[in-house]
C-alpha positions in Angstrom: 147.5 97.8 112.8 150.7 96.9 110.9 151.4 94.2 113.3 148.5 92.2 111.8 149.5 92.7 108.2 151.0 89.6 106.3 154.5 91.0 105.8 154.7 92.2 109.2 153.5 88.9 110.6 156.2 87.1 108.7 158.9 89.7 110.0 157.8 89.0 113.6 158.0 85.2 113.0 161.4 85.2 111.6 162.7 87.6 114.4 161.2 85.0 117.0 162.8 82.1 115.2 166.4 83.7 115.7 165.5 83.8 119.4 164.2 80.0 119.5 165.7 78.2 116.5 163.8 75.0 115.2 160.8 75.8 117.4 158.3 73.5 115.5 155.2 75.9 115.9 157.3 79.0 114.7 158.9 77.0 111.8 155.4 75.7 110.6 153.9 79.2 110.8 156.9 80.6 108.8 156.6 77.5 106.3 152.8 78.0 105.8 152.9 81.9 105.6 151.4 83.1 102.2 154.5 85.0 101.5 157.0 82.1 101.8 158.2 80.7 98.8 161.9 79.7 99.2 162.6 79.9 95.5 160.1 77.0 94.7 156.8 76.7 93.0 153.9 76.8 95.2 152.9 73.2 94.7 156.4 71.9 95.2 156.7 73.9 98.4 153.4 72.6 99.8 154.4 69.0 99.1 157.7 69.4 100.8 156.3 71.5 103.7 153.7 68.7 104.4 156.3 66.1 104.4 158.5 68.2 106.9 155.5 68.9 109.1 154.3 65.1 109.3 157.7 63.5 109.8 159.7 66.2 111.6 157.7 68.7 113.2 154.7 67.0 114.8 155.2 65.3 118.1 157.8 66.3 120.7 160.2 69.1 119.9 163.0 67.7 117.7 165.6 69.5 119.9 167.1 71.9 117.4 168.2 71.6 113.8 170.6 68.7 114.3 167.8 66.8 116.2 165.4 67.4 113.2 167.8 66.2 110.5 168.7 63.2 112.6 165.2 62.3 113.2 164.3 62.6 109.5 167.2 60.4 108.5 166.6 57.7 111.0 162.7 57.7 110.0 164.0 57.2 106.4 166.3 54.6 107.1 163.5 52.6 109.1 161.1 53.2 106.1 163.6 51.7 103.6 164.3 48.7 106.1 160.5 47.9 106.3 159.6 44.5 104.9 157.1 46.3 102.5 158.5 49.7 102.2 156.1 52.5 101.2 157.6 54.5 98.2 155.2 57.4 98.8 156.6 57.6 102.4 160.1 57.4 101.3 159.5 60.0 98.7 158.0 62.3 101.2 160.8 62.0 103.6 163.2 62.7 100.8 161.4 65.9 100.3 161.3 66.8 103.9 165.2 66.1 104.1 165.7 68.4 101.0 163.6 71.3 102.7 165.1 71.2 106.0 168.4 72.9 105.1 166.8 75.3 102.8 164.6 76.9 105.5 167.5 76.4 108.1 169.8 78.5 105.7 167.3 81.2 105.3 166.7 81.7 109.0 170.3 81.6 109.6 170.5 84.9 107.8 168.6 86.5 110.5 170.7 85.1 113.1 174.0 86.1 111.5 174.8 89.4 113.1 174.6 87.9 116.6 178.2 86.8 116.7 178.1 86.8 120.4 174.8 87.0 122.3 174.0 90.4 121.2 173.8 92.7 118.0 173.1 96.4 117.1 169.5 97.0 116.1 170.7 98.3 112.8 172.4 95.0 111.7 169.7 92.9 113.2 167.3 94.8 110.9 169.5 94.5 107.8 169.8 90.7 108.6 166.1 90.3 109.0 165.3 92.1 105.7 167.8 89.8 103.9 166.1 86.7 105.4 162.7 88.1 104.4 163.7 88.5 101.0 165.2 85.0 100.9 162.0 83.4 102.2 159.7 85.4 99.8 161.9 84.8 96.7 159.9 83.1 94.0 161.2 80.6 91.4 162.0 83.4 89.0 163.5 85.7 91.6 160.5 88.0 92.4 159.6 88.8 96.0 155.9 88.6 95.6 154.0 91.2 97.9 156.6 91.4 100.5 157.3 95.0 100.1 154.3 95.9 97.9 151.2 97.8 99.0 150.6 99.9 102.3 151.7 97.0 104.6 154.9 96.3 102.6 155.9 100.2 102.5 155.1 100.5 106.2 157.3 97.5 107.2 160.1 98.8 105.0 159.8 102.0 106.7 160.1 100.5 110.0 163.2 98.4 109.2 164.7 101.5 107.4 164.2 103.6 110.7 166.0 100.9 112.5 168.8 100.9 110.1 169.2 104.7 110.1 168.0 106.1 113.4 168.9 103.2 116.1 172.6 104.3 116.6 171.6 105.6 120.2 170.1 102.3 121.1 172.0 99.7 123.0 173.0 96.3 121.6 170.0 93.7 121.9 169.7 90.0 122.3 167.8 88.0 119.9 164.7 88.0 122.3 165.2 91.7 122.8 165.2 92.4 119.0 162.1 90.3 118.6 160.3 92.2 121.3 161.6 95.6 120.0 160.2 94.8 116.6 156.9 93.8 117.9 156.6 97.0 119.7 157.4 99.0 116.6 155.0 96.9 114.5 152.2 97.3 117.1 152.6 101.2 117.1 152.2 101.6 113.3 148.8 101.8 111.7 148.1 101.3 107.9 145.1 102.1 105.9 144.1 99.6 103.1 144.8 101.0 99.7 141.5 99.6 98.3 138.0 100.0 99.2 135.2 97.5 99.3 133.3 99.4 96.6 134.4 102.1 94.3 131.7 104.5 95.4 132.3 103.8 99.1 134.9 105.5 101.4 135.4 105.1 105.2 137.1 107.9 106.6 137.9 109.9 109.6 136.2 113.4 110.5 139.1 115.4 109.1 139.4 113.5 105.9 135.7 113.6 105.3 135.7 117.5 105.3 137.8 117.4 102.2 135.3 115.2 100.2 132.1 116.0 98.6 129.8 112.9 98.6 126.3 112.3 97.4 125.5 110.7 100.9 127.3 111.2 104.1 126.9 108.8 107.0 127.8 110.1 110.4 128.2 106.9 112.5 129.2 106.4 116.1 127.1 109.1 117.6 127.3 108.0 121.3 128.8 109.6 124.1 132.4 108.5 124.7 132.6 107.7 120.9 131.6 111.1 119.2 132.4 113.2 121.0 135.2 111.4 123.1 135.4 111.9 126.8 137.7 114.5 127.9 141.0 112.9 128.7 142.1 112.8 132.4 145.6 114.1 133.0 147.3 112.2 135.7 150.1 114.7 136.3 148.3 118.1 135.7 145.3 119.5 137.3 143.1 122.1 135.6 144.5 125.0 137.5 148.1 123.8 136.9 147.2 123.5 133.0 145.8 127.0 133.2 148.9 128.5 134.8 151.1 126.8 132.3 149.0 128.3 129.5 147.8 124.8 128.2 144.3 124.4 126.7 141.6 122.8 128.9 140.9 119.1 128.2 137.4 120.1 126.8 138.9 122.0 123.7 139.0 118.6 122.0 135.3 118.4 122.5 134.8 121.7 120.9 136.8 120.7 117.9 134.5 117.6 117.7 131.5 119.9 117.7 133.0 121.9 114.9 133.7 118.6 112.9 130.1 117.4 113.3 128.6 120.8 112.4 130.7 120.8 109.2 129.6 117.2 108.3 126.0 117.6 109.3 125.5 120.4 106.9 126.1 118.2 103.9 123.3 118.1 101.5 122.2 114.7 102.3 123.2 113.1 105.7 122.4 110.0 107.7 123.1 110.1 111.6 123.5 106.8 113.1 123.7 105.8 116.9 123.6 102.6 118.7 121.5 101.8 121.7 124.0 99.4 122.9 127.8 99.4 122.6 130.3 96.6 123.8 127.2 94.8 125.4 126.3 97.9 127.6 123.7 100.5 127.1 125.0 103.5 125.1 123.8 107.3 125.8 123.1 109.1 122.5 125.7 111.8 121.5 124.9 115.2 122.8 124.8 116.5 119.2 121.6 114.4 118.7 120.1 115.7 122.0 120.8 119.2 120.9 119.4 118.8 117.4 116.3 117.1 118.7 115.8 120.1 121.1 116.4 122.6 118.4 114.0 120.8 116.0 111.3 120.6 118.9 111.6 124.4 119.5 111.0 124.9 115.9 108.0 122.6 115.8 109.7 120.1 113.7 110.6 116.4 114.0 113.9 114.8 113.1 113.1 112.3 110.2 113.8 108.7 111.3 114.5 105.8 109.2 112.7 102.7 111.0 113.1 100.7 107.9 116.8 100.3 108.5 116.0 98.8 111.8 113.7 96.5 110.1 116.3 95.3 107.9 118.6 94.6 110.6 116.1 92.6 112.6 115.1 90.6 109.3 118.9 89.8 109.0 118.8 88.3 112.5 115.5 86.6 112.2 115.4 82.9 111.9 114.6 81.6 108.4 111.4 79.3 108.3 112.8 77.0 105.8 116.5 77.6 105.5 118.6 76.0 102.8 120.9 73.2 103.7 123.9 75.5 103.6 122.4 77.6 106.6 121.3 74.7 108.8 123.2 73.8 111.8 125.1 70.5 111.6 123.1 67.7 113.1 124.6 65.1 115.4 126.3 62.6 113.1 125.0 59.0 113.2 126.8 57.1 110.4 125.7 53.4 109.8 128.5 51.6 108.0 127.8 48.2 106.5 128.2 45.2 108.8 131.3 43.9 107.0 133.0 47.2 107.7 132.5 47.1 111.5 135.3 45.9 113.6 135.7 42.4 114.8 138.6 42.9 117.1 139.0 45.7 119.8 141.2 46.3 122.8 139.7 46.9 126.1 140.8 50.6 126.0 139.0 51.0 122.6 135.7 49.6 124.3 135.8 52.5 126.6 136.0 54.9 123.6 133.2 53.0 122.0 131.0 53.3 125.1 131.5 57.2 125.4 132.0 58.3 121.9 130.9 55.8 119.3 131.6 58.2 116.4 135.3 58.4 117.6 135.6 54.7 117.3 133.8 54.7 113.8 136.6 57.4 112.8 139.5 55.4 114.1 138.6 51.7 113.5 136.5 52.1 110.4 137.5 55.2 108.5 141.3 54.4 109.8 141.9 58.1 110.7 144.6 58.7 113.1 145.1 62.2 114.8 148.4 63.8 114.1 150.6 64.8 117.1 150.7 68.4 117.7 153.8 70.3 116.8 156.0 70.8 119.7 154.0 68.7 121.9 155.6 68.7 125.5 157.1 65.4 125.8 157.1 65.4 129.8 153.6 63.9 130.6 153.8 61.2 127.9 157.5 60.5 128.8 156.7 60.2 132.6 153.7 57.9 132.0 155.5 55.4 129.6 158.7 55.5 131.9 156.8 54.6 135.0 155.2 51.7 133.3 158.6 50.4 131.9 160.3 50.9 135.3 157.7 48.9 137.0 157.9 46.3 134.4 161.8 46.1 134.4 161.9 46.1 138.3 159.7 43.1 138.5 161.5 41.3 135.8 165.1 42.2 136.8 164.7 42.1 140.6 162.2 39.2 141.3 161.8 37.7 144.7 163.1 39.4 147.8 164.2 42.9 147.4 167.8 44.1 148.0 168.7 46.7 150.5 169.5 49.1 147.8 166.2 48.6 146.1 165.1 52.2 146.2 168.2 53.2 144.4 167.7 50.5 141.7 164.2 51.6 141.1 165.1 55.4 140.9 168.0 54.5 138.5 165.6 52.5 136.3 162.9 55.2 136.2 165.5 58.0 135.3 166.9 55.7 132.6 163.5 55.1 131.1 162.7 58.9 131.4 165.7 59.5 129.2 164.9 56.8 126.7 161.3 58.1 126.5 162.6 61.4 125.3 162.7 63.5 128.5 164.9 66.6 128.0 168.1 66.9 130.1 166.8 70.5 131.1 164.0 68.7 132.8 165.9 65.8 134.4 166.9 67.8 137.5 163.4 67.9 138.6 162.9 64.3 137.5 165.8 63.1 139.9 163.9 64.7 142.8 160.8 63.2 141.9 162.5 59.7 141.5 164.0 60.0 144.8 160.7 60.9 146.3 158.8 58.1 144.6 161.3 55.3 145.1 160.7 54.8 148.8 156.9 54.5 148.3 157.3 52.0 145.4 159.6 49.8 147.4 157.3 49.8 150.4 154.4 48.9 147.9 156.6 46.1 146.5 157.5 44.5 149.9 153.8 44.5 150.9 152.3 43.0 147.7 155.1 40.6 146.5 154.9 38.0 149.2 153.0 34.8 148.1 152.3 36.6 144.7 153.3 35.4 141.2 153.9 38.7 139.1 153.1 38.7 135.7 153.9 42.0 133.7 152.7 43.5 130.6 150.9 40.3 129.6 148.9 40.0 126.5 145.3 38.4 126.5 142.4 37.8 124.4 138.9 36.6 124.4 136.6 35.6 121.4 133.0 34.9 121.1 130.5 34.3 118.3 128.2 37.2 117.2 125.7 38.0 114.4 128.4 39.7 112.4 131.0 37.0 113.1 133.5 36.1 115.8 134.4 39.0 117.8 137.8 39.2 119.8 138.5 41.2 122.8 142.2 42.0 123.7 144.0 43.4 126.6 147.5 44.2 127.7 147.7 44.0 131.8 150.3 46.2 133.3 150.6 43.7 136.0 148.7 40.7 137.4 149.4 39.3 140.8 148.3 35.7 141.0 147.7 34.0 144.4 146.4 30.5 144.1 142.9 30.5 142.2 142.6 34.3 142.3 144.5 37.3 141.1 144.6 41.0 141.4 144.9 43.2 138.2 146.9 46.3 138.4 147.0 49.3 136.1 149.8 52.1 136.8 148.8 55.6 136.2 150.3 59.1 136.5 147.0 60.8 136.0 143.4 60.6 137.6 142.0 57.1 137.9 138.4 56.6 136.9 136.0 56.7 139.8 134.3 53.7 141.5 130.9 54.8 140.0 132.3 55.0 136.5 133.8 51.5 136.8 130.6 49.9 138.3 128.4 51.6 135.7 130.6 50.1 133.0 131.6 53.6 131.6 135.3 52.8 132.4 135.6 48.9 131.7 139.3 48.8 131.1 140.1 46.6 134.3 136.6 44.8 134.5 137.0 43.5 130.9 140.7 42.6 131.5 139.2 40.6 134.6 136.6 38.9 132.3 139.4 37.7 129.9 141.4 36.4 132.9 138.4 34.5 134.2 137.8 32.9 130.8 141.6 31.7 130.6 142.6 34.5 128.1 146.1 35.0 129.5 148.1 32.0 128.3 150.6 32.1 131.1 147.9 31.9 133.8 144.8 29.8 132.9 141.6 30.6 134.3 141.8 32.8 137.5 139.0 34.7 139.2 139.8 38.5 139.6 139.9 39.4 143.2 140.6 43.1 143.1 140.9 45.8 140.5 143.7 48.2 141.4 144.7 51.5 140.0 148.1 52.5 141.4 148.8 56.2 140.7 152.4 57.3 140.9 153.0 61.0 140.8 156.1 61.6 142.8 154.5 64.8 144.4 153.5 65.5 148.0 151.7 62.1 148.0 154.2 60.1 145.9 151.7 57.2 145.2 148.3 55.8 146.0 146.5 52.7 145.6 142.8 53.0 144.5 140.9 49.9 144.7 137.8 49.6 142.3 136.6 46.1 142.9 137.6 44.5 146.3 135.3 41.5 146.9 133.2 42.2 143.8 135.7 42.0 141.0 134.6 38.7 139.7 130.9 40.0 139.5 131.9 43.3 137.9 133.9 41.5 135.5 130.9 39.1 134.3 128.7 42.1 134.1 131.1 44.0 131.9 131.4 41.0 129.5 127.7 40.4 129.4 127.3 44.3 128.5 130.0 44.0 125.8 128.3 41.1 124.3 125.0 43.0 124.1 126.8 46.0 122.5 128.4 43.8 119.9 125.2 42.2 119.1 123.5 45.6 118.9 126.2 47.1 116.7 126.3 44.1 114.3 122.9 45.4 113.1 123.7 47.5 110.1 120.9 49.8 111.1 122.7 50.7 114.4 124.3 54.1 114.2 127.6 55.2 115.7 126.4 58.5 117.2 129.0 61.2 118.5 129.2 61.3 122.3 126.7 58.8 123.5 127.6 60.0 127.0 127.8 63.8 126.8 128.6 64.3 130.5 132.1 63.4 129.7 132.6 66.1 126.8 133.9 68.7 129.4 136.2 66.2 131.1 138.1 64.9 128.0 137.8 66.3 124.6 137.7 63.7 121.6 140.2 63.5 118.8 137.4 63.5 116.3 135.0 66.3 117.8 135.9 68.6 114.9 134.8 66.1 112.4 131.6 65.5 114.3 130.7 69.2 114.4 130.4 68.8 118.1 130.1 72.4 119.2 127.4 73.1 116.6 124.9 70.4 117.8 125.8 70.1 121.4 125.7 73.7 122.3 122.2 74.1 120.5 121.3 71.4 123.1 120.2 68.3 121.4 119.3 66.2 124.7 121.6 64.1 126.6 122.3 61.5 124.1 121.5 57.9 124.3 122.3 55.8 127.4 125.8 54.1 127.2 
């Protein structure tokens, strides 16, 4: 179909960009399209494109062209103000700032005819063609393959038809024109100009009748393919068609029989049929059945070609000693030297280490950081950070006994933090309702837990111990610690699902248990040594159930903390041995629950689907 051709794909993207300007995903698709040159050498365009992608288009949506440009300039200002500014980063940002107005001006050409909210299809098509030529223009003015070849000619024909024959159509919006264009492109087909081999042609039955060939292969000889089933007319029955003088539906089958007879009379013919099609059993074409019947009546056998089936089976057969290029990727087990292994980890990184050691290896040893996805929705991330910050500020700004208007104060703090975290105003109406719903639950929670408790929020703690590879330091940042005498509760605020009690007790989710171990060892400077009494996940959603407290250590928090610390020490000692590998997903049962940022580097779905055991015990 024409819609899948490169030139048509670019046209569709540009029309879509007019309907949704500065959408990061669409912009990146246009910038990375092989026909896009923007008057630059390919190397220069790639360099600027990568910079714009990294610093402007990844992460949350920039909020239009103004937001994109403002974000780039702010990032450049911060980079220049760093104590040790990175010249390469500054140079990349300057490239990105230079490319942004160029792509903006090119796409603005497609938006020009929409002086109001609508345009005639002809004017929209003319503007689209101008924008396409601006995008495809090379450094010396050429348009590359934009209008070249069957695809370019077909696209030009579609736009020409819109220019010349769309007077009767009503005016369209930007979205309407994008949908109109997509429909026209999907309805057009193109035939590639070249062939895979100069002596090979793939043709339809009518074209094949006009060609003489040394060997003719008739494929698709299954019922429903050749001949195709007679169409069912939803409006006219057979008697109605007969009264109207229309041919019967089976007439097409008769034409197919004539086409087959003409082709089968070629000097050298191969007939192909499949036993299965689309995963279901297939019935051989009636032409084959009648040939067999005719041959049988004459005492002849149709010659077969069993060797072709043997060839196909040989292609699918496993190779006894395949070369490395054909072997499935093995589960990675890197063994970095002892001096490269991390000597300091946060409690959240320890959980990654337990479940996916390879992920920790890639992040902490190779220093690979996943890029944000372009146009990533900000809502979930913004809500999570806003909840944490609102609880922190509420505890600091309103200590002690709560005021009568405490619900309004918390709701106002939450909304303020949501805006600060990047929540779009279009979503804030919903957030107002959620804040009003969650605030009463939060205040009831605070009034119940605050008496006799000393609140410490967002406190940093650490614990160090000696190991074979050198001193190892464990760090934690506690959302909230409630100290009561010689004991304390550790709280973690969440907007998503909390780990199960089984995961916490087994050590697979050690965030709070290890935080409790740091607390018990006096690792929080403001608190001294305190025994953890309870480990509490506070889930705040604002939904039908605004919030929920989920205890994971009541009555056994100190014991769980000691077990977690002992397990961590054993693990550190084990991984200080240079022979200990960092395998991918040591706990494979969690692969389906949460994907890893480094699964593609580990070739996870090559070795995991094949079924390499259940991994080592975490």
